[in-house]
PLY file of the C-alpha trace (Angstrom):
ply
format ascii 1.0
element vertex 84
property float x
property float y
property float z
element edge 83
property int vertex1
property int vertex2
end_header
24.63 -58.21 -88.55
28.11 -59.10 -90.81
26.27 -62.14 -91.60
23.32 -60.49 -93.17
25.39 -58.30 -94.77
27.78 -61.21 -96.03
24.44 -63.47 -97.26
23.36 -59.98 -99.03
26.61 -59.77 -100.95
26.23 -63.44 -101.61
22.75 -63.81 -103.31
22.42 -60.16 -104.94
25.31 -61.32 -107.35
24.28 -65.59 -107.48
20.53 -63.50 -108.24
21.33 -61.18 -111.36
23.61 -64.37 -112.47
20.65 -66.87 -112.22
18.81 -64.80 -114.70
21.39 -63.78 -117.00
21.64 -68.12 -117.63
18.39 -68.61 -118.39
17.40 -72.57 -119.05
15.04 -73.58 -122.03
11.34 -73.13 -120.57
10.36 -75.44 -123.79
6.59 -74.13 -123.29
3.99 -73.60 -125.65
1.78 -71.07 -126.26
-1.59 -71.73 -128.50
-3.80 -69.41 -129.87
-6.12 -68.81 -127.71
-3.46 -67.35 -125.33
-2.14 -65.41 -128.00
-5.04 -63.90 -128.76
-6.67 -63.87 -125.30
-3.13 -61.44 -124.85
-4.68 -59.06 -128.02
-7.93 -58.93 -126.27
-5.93 -57.75 -122.90
-4.20 -54.80 -125.01
-7.24 -54.00 -126.28
-9.27 -53.35 -122.92
-6.44 -52.24 -121.85
-5.72 -49.16 -124.14
-9.54 -48.96 -124.56
-10.11 -48.49 -121.16
-7.21 -46.29 -119.93
-8.18 -43.85 -122.79
-12.12 -44.03 -121.19
-10.89 -43.17 -117.91
-8.60 -40.67 -118.79
-11.39 -38.75 -121.23
-13.89 -38.32 -117.97
-10.80 -37.75 -115.21
-10.37 -34.59 -118.06
-13.91 -33.39 -118.77
-14.75 -33.34 -114.68
-11.48 -31.92 -114.04
-12.54 -28.79 -117.53
-15.44 -28.81 -115.34
-14.26 -27.91 -111.76
-12.44 -24.81 -113.39
-15.31 -23.98 -115.72
-17.67 -23.86 -112.63
-20.28 -25.27 -114.14
-23.22 -25.82 -111.41
-23.36 -29.28 -112.06
-19.55 -30.12 -112.42
-18.04 -32.99 -112.37
-20.88 -34.68 -111.95
-23.15 -37.61 -113.92
-25.45 -35.80 -116.92
-26.79 -39.31 -118.22
-30.43 -38.26 -117.12
-30.83 -35.03 -118.61
-29.68 -36.21 -121.43
-32.42 -38.78 -121.28
-34.58 -36.27 -120.21
-34.11 -33.79 -123.53
-34.30 -36.56 -125.36
-37.81 -36.86 -124.57
-38.45 -33.16 -124.89
-37.92 -33.92 -128.70
0 1
1 2
2 3
3 4
4 5
5 6
6 7
7 8
8 9
9 10
10 11
11 12
12 13
13 14
14 15
15 16
16 17
17 18
18 19
19 20
20 21
21 22
22 23
23 24
24 25
25 26
26 27
27 28
28 29
29 30
30 31
31 32
32 33
33 34
34 35
35 36
36 37
37 38
38 39
39 40
40 41
41 42
42 43
43 44
44 45
45 46
46 47
47 48
48 49
49 50
50 51
51 52
52 53
53 54
54 55
55 56
56 57
57 58
58 59
59 60
60 61
61 62
62 63
63 64
64 65
65 66
66 67
67 68
68 69
69 70
70 71
71 72
72 73
73 74
74 75
75 76
76 77
77 78
78 79
79 80
80 81
81 82
82 83
């Protein structure tokens, strides 16, 4: 048990030292990678907004005691549009 504690006591500070002194990467990020990252960021934000909107809509429908609480009403909308 003492040996494990001694190893951990040595490895944790060593890990912090290695993270604090990184070597230069000499890497190149081309414009395609940058645009991919921007697209990923935008898609993540819009997806989160959509998911929150759907969640809150269903949550409020449950509290308002609607008969179709939380169900997808796309068929009802489609039928309503045919009647017009």
